[in-house]
C-alpha positions as CSV (number, residue, x, y, z in Angstrom):
1,M,-1.8,-40.1,-12.2
2,L,-2.4,-39.5,-8.6
3,F,-3.7,-36.2,-7.2
4,N,-0.9,-34.5,-5.2
5,P,-2.4,-31.9,-2.8
6,L,1.0,-30.4,-1.9
7,K,1.7,-29.7,-5.6
8,H,-1.7,-28.2,-6.0
9,C,-1.3,-26.0,-2.9
10,Q,2.1,-24.8,-4.1
11,K,0.6,-23.6,-7.4
12,I,-2.0,-21.6,-5.5
13,L,0.2,-20.2,-2.8
14,L,3.0,-18.9,-4.9
15,P,0.9,-16.3,-6.8
16,L,-0.8,-15.3,-3.5
17,A,2.6,-14.9,-1.8
18,I,3.9,-12.8,-4.7
19,F,0.8,-10.6,-4.6
20,G,1.1,-10.3,-0.8
21,I,4.8,-9.2,-1.1
22,S,4.1,-6.7,-3.8
23,F,1.1,-5.3,-2.1
24,S,2.9,-4.9,1.2
25,V,6.0,-3.2,-0.2
26,Q,4.1,-0.6,-2.3
27,F,3.2,1.6,0.7
28,P,6.1,1.4,3.2
29,A,6.5,5.1,3.7
30,N,2.8,5.4,4.5
31,A,3.1,2.8,7.1
32,Q,5.2,5.2,9.2
33,R,2.8,8.1,8.7
34,I,3.3,10.7,11.5
35,T,1.5,13.9,12.0
36,R,3.1,17.3,12.6
37,A,1.4,17.3,16.1
38,Q,3.1,14.0,16.9
39,L,6.5,15.5,15.7
40,D,5.9,18.6,17.8
41,R,5.6,16.5,20.9
42,L,9.1,15.0,20.3
43,S,12.4,16.6,21.2
44,I,14.5,17.7,18.2
45,Q,16.9,14.8,19.0
46,E,14.0,12.3,18.9
47,V,12.9,13.7,15.5
48,I,16.5,13.3,14.2
49,I,16.6,9.7,15.5
50,F,13.2,9.1,13.8
51,R,14.5,10.6,10.5
52,N,17.7,8.6,10.6
53,E,15.7,5.4,11.3
54,Q,13.4,6.1,8.3
55,A,16.5,6.6,6.1
56,R,18.0,3.3,7.3
57,Q,14.7,1.5,6.7
58,A,14.4,3.1,3.3
59,K,17.7,1.7,2.2
60,I,16.8,-1.8,3.4
61,V,13.3,-1.9,1.9
62,V,14.1,-0.3,-1.4
63,N,17.2,-2.5,-2.0
64,S,15.2,-5.6,-1.1
65,C,12.5,-4.5,-3.5
66,Y,15.0,-4.1,-6.4
67,R,16.6,-7.5,-5.6
68,S,13.2,-9.3,-5.7
69,P,12.5,-11.0,-9.0
70,Y,8.7,-10.9,-8.2
71,I,8.3,-7.1,-7.8
72,D,8.2,-4.8,-10.8
73,R,10.9,-2.1,-10.8
74,S,8.3,0.7,-11.2
75,I,7.0,-0.2,-7.8
76,C,10.5,-0.1,-6.3
77,Y,11.0,3.3,-7.9
78,A,7.7,4.7,-6.6
79,Q,8.7,3.4,-3.2
80,S,12.0,5.1,-3.4
81,L,10.3,8.4,-4.3
82,Q,8.0,8.0,-1.3
83,Y,10.9,7.6,1.1
84,Q,12.8,10.5,-0.5
85,N,9.8,12.7,0.0
86,L,9.4,11.6,3.6
87,I,13.1,12.2,4.4
88,A,13.0,15.6,2.7
89,N,9.9,16.6,4.7
90,L,11.6,15.5,7.9
91,D,14.8,17.4,7.0
92,T,12.7,20.5,6.4
93,Y,10.8,20.1,9.7
94,I,14.1,19.7,11.6
95,A,15.5,22.8,9.9
96,Q,12.4,24.8,10.9
97,R,12.7,23.6,14.5
98,R,16.3,24.6,14.6
99,V,15.6,28.1,13.3
100,I,12.9,28.7,15.9
101,G,15.2,27.3,18.6
102,Q,13.3,24.3,19.8
C-alpha cells in the first residue's frame, strides 16, 4: 500500500478545522466589545444602527452554529445568551440616552 500524503493531511486538517470553527464561534459577542465611553461618542442614531447590526449578526451566527454538525449545541446556546445580553445592554443604554435627551 502506497503512502498517500493527501489522505494523511485530510485526517489531520479536519480535526484542526473543526477545533478552529468551534473556538472562533464561542466568543462572537466579545469580538464586538465596545465600551461605554465609545458609545457616548456616538450619536443616538449610530448606537441604534450598531444595536441593529449586532442583532442581525446574532441571528446569522447563532443560526449557523445550530446548523453545524461539528459544534455542540451547548456552545450555540451560550453564544445565543451572550448576544441576548449584549442586545439587552444596548437597549438599556439607548433608553437611558433617550431619557436624558441625548
